Legacy VTK file of the C-alpha trace (Angstrom):
# vtk DataFile Version 3.0
C-alpha trace
ASCII
DATASET POLYDATA
POINTS 163 float
-142.074 70.124 26.330
-140.379 72.230 24.270
-141.973 73.145 20.916
-140.195 72.958 17.773
-139.572 76.056 17.077
-137.442 76.427 20.576
-135.329 73.828 19.229
-132.583 75.486 16.965
-133.092 79.115 19.686
-131.942 76.307 22.299
-129.064 75.166 19.841
-127.423 78.487 18.513
-128.049 79.514 22.721
-125.102 76.090 23.584
-123.301 77.128 20.581
-122.899 80.003 21.985
-121.657 79.533 24.791
-119.206 82.034 26.466
-115.254 81.565 27.380
-116.232 82.521 30.524
-118.671 79.697 30.702
-115.837 77.587 29.121
-113.309 78.366 31.026
-115.560 78.673 34.901
-116.625 74.803 34.092
-112.750 73.178 33.526
-111.800 74.804 36.636
-115.269 73.202 38.296
-114.011 70.125 36.905
-110.420 70.187 38.131
-111.586 71.357 41.684
-113.568 68.058 41.824
-111.227 66.566 40.452
-108.394 67.095 43.252
-111.194 66.934 46.134
-111.519 63.483 44.648
-107.922 62.169 44.031
-107.135 63.606 47.702
-110.392 61.715 48.788
-108.965 58.569 47.306
-105.493 59.326 48.559
-106.646 60.402 52.354
-109.061 56.689 51.972
-105.854 54.498 51.158
-103.836 56.092 53.669
-101.730 56.932 51.345
-99.076 58.395 53.002
-96.683 55.373 54.252
-93.295 56.900 53.267
-91.864 59.013 50.484
-92.868 57.417 47.709
-96.235 58.389 48.809
-96.716 62.247 49.051
-95.638 62.387 46.148
-98.989 62.538 44.848
-100.170 64.564 47.765
-97.195 67.251 45.842
-99.242 67.224 43.130
-101.726 67.900 44.330
-101.208 71.162 45.757
-99.483 72.181 42.149
-102.722 71.046 40.838
-104.416 74.072 44.255
-102.049 76.146 43.107
-102.717 76.341 39.508
-105.982 76.532 39.912
-105.735 79.389 42.216
-103.365 81.247 40.349
-105.816 80.499 37.156
-109.288 81.991 38.695
-107.036 85.202 40.045
-106.163 85.854 36.558
-104.983 85.245 33.334
-102.015 87.415 32.714
-99.326 85.287 30.652
-96.534 85.243 33.542
-99.961 83.920 35.069
-100.319 81.223 32.315
-97.008 80.148 32.137
-96.673 79.454 35.574
-99.827 77.297 35.540
-98.998 75.824 32.011
-95.218 74.243 33.945
-97.329 73.435 37.213
-99.540 71.233 35.134
-96.595 69.571 32.865
-95.182 68.530 36.332
-97.995 67.387 37.462
-98.582 65.790 34.087
-94.672 63.541 34.446
-96.145 63.167 37.735
-98.787 61.508 36.767
-97.114 59.248 34.377
-94.343 58.745 37.231
-97.411 57.174 39.135
-98.836 54.768 36.789
-94.731 53.810 36.474
-94.264 52.969 39.563
-97.928 51.669 40.100
-97.487 48.910 37.115
-94.135 48.354 38.537
-95.254 47.368 42.341
-98.292 44.817 40.531
-94.946 43.894 38.456
-93.231 42.421 41.251
-96.440 41.332 42.993
-97.100 38.921 40.297
-93.661 37.533 41.669
-95.184 35.302 44.916
-97.695 33.795 41.992
-97.124 30.608 41.670
-98.302 30.970 37.416
-96.068 33.522 36.869
-93.363 32.250 35.858
-95.230 30.342 33.006
-97.030 34.085 31.603
-95.313 35.473 28.751
-93.189 38.878 29.429
-96.331 40.378 27.567
-99.087 39.201 29.951
-97.358 39.532 33.062
-97.006 43.043 31.756
-100.842 43.413 31.128
-101.580 41.421 34.330
-99.521 43.749 36.249
-101.266 47.096 34.307
-105.185 45.488 34.565
-104.497 44.981 38.532
-104.894 40.848 38.132
-101.293 41.163 40.612
-100.824 43.427 42.948
-102.682 45.985 45.056
-101.172 49.304 43.111
-104.108 50.332 41.409
-102.050 52.016 37.820
-105.645 54.074 36.436
-105.516 56.397 40.140
-102.929 58.832 38.954
-104.999 59.152 35.340
-107.298 61.693 37.922
-103.796 63.903 38.228
-103.432 63.258 34.879
-106.673 64.395 33.767
-106.862 67.109 35.871
-104.099 68.765 35.170
-104.772 68.254 31.244
-107.941 69.932 32.112
-105.889 73.173 33.537
-104.088 73.596 30.121
-107.244 73.340 28.261
-108.746 76.240 30.734
-105.933 78.047 29.980
-106.672 78.399 26.397
-109.129 80.667 27.161
-108.998 84.366 28.108
-111.767 85.355 31.202
-110.196 89.363 29.839
-110.957 88.958 26.464
-114.376 86.669 27.222
-115.369 89.892 29.818
-114.034 92.774 27.618
-116.195 90.706 24.313
-113.299 91.073 21.634
LINES 1 164
163 0 1 2 3 4 5 6 7 8 9 10 11 12 13 14 15 16 17 18 19 20 21 22 23 24 25 26 27 28 29 30 31 32 33 34 35 36 37 38 39 40 41 42 43 44 45 46 47 48 49 50 51 52 53 54 55 56 57 58 59 60 61 62 63 64 65 66 67 68 69 70 71 72 73 74 75 76 77 78 79 80 81 82 83 84 85 86 87 88 89 90 91 92 93 94 95 96 97 98 99 100 101 102 103 104 105 106 107 108 109 110 111 112 113 114 115 116 117 118 119 120 121 122 123 124 125 126 127 128 129 130 131 132 133 134 135 136 137 138 139 140 141 142 143 144 145 146 147 148 149 150 151 152 153 154 155 156 157 158 159 160 161 162
């Protein structure tokens, strides 16, 4: 059990976490996100056509960007990582759109589909009440890309040099 006098010291240590610790944590979360998304795609056998290969390419981009940022943080490397992360963010947005559109199209097989308002139809497609495509699955890609972007805001060099 921690005494009352030790608590402020613990809080100060946590508040003074170095940028390198933050950077390492963010890169670790990106790696976990890449692994989780790859496992999910493999479990779903998400390779049935060219459109289903898009998230695999996005994962490759994330992996490359992760390696670049883990190895260095020159301005050129940071710019490359940010561009790759932006590509993945756009890919993720496209993935959400595609999943919702596929679900919306599947709604035509629901006998009550035409009785729903357009807003209700799109809501059903977004919430996967119709169709099989998980609209939030591409969000894993977006989350990893955003974490990678956050990691570019910390500097490995400055953290090591103490400035």
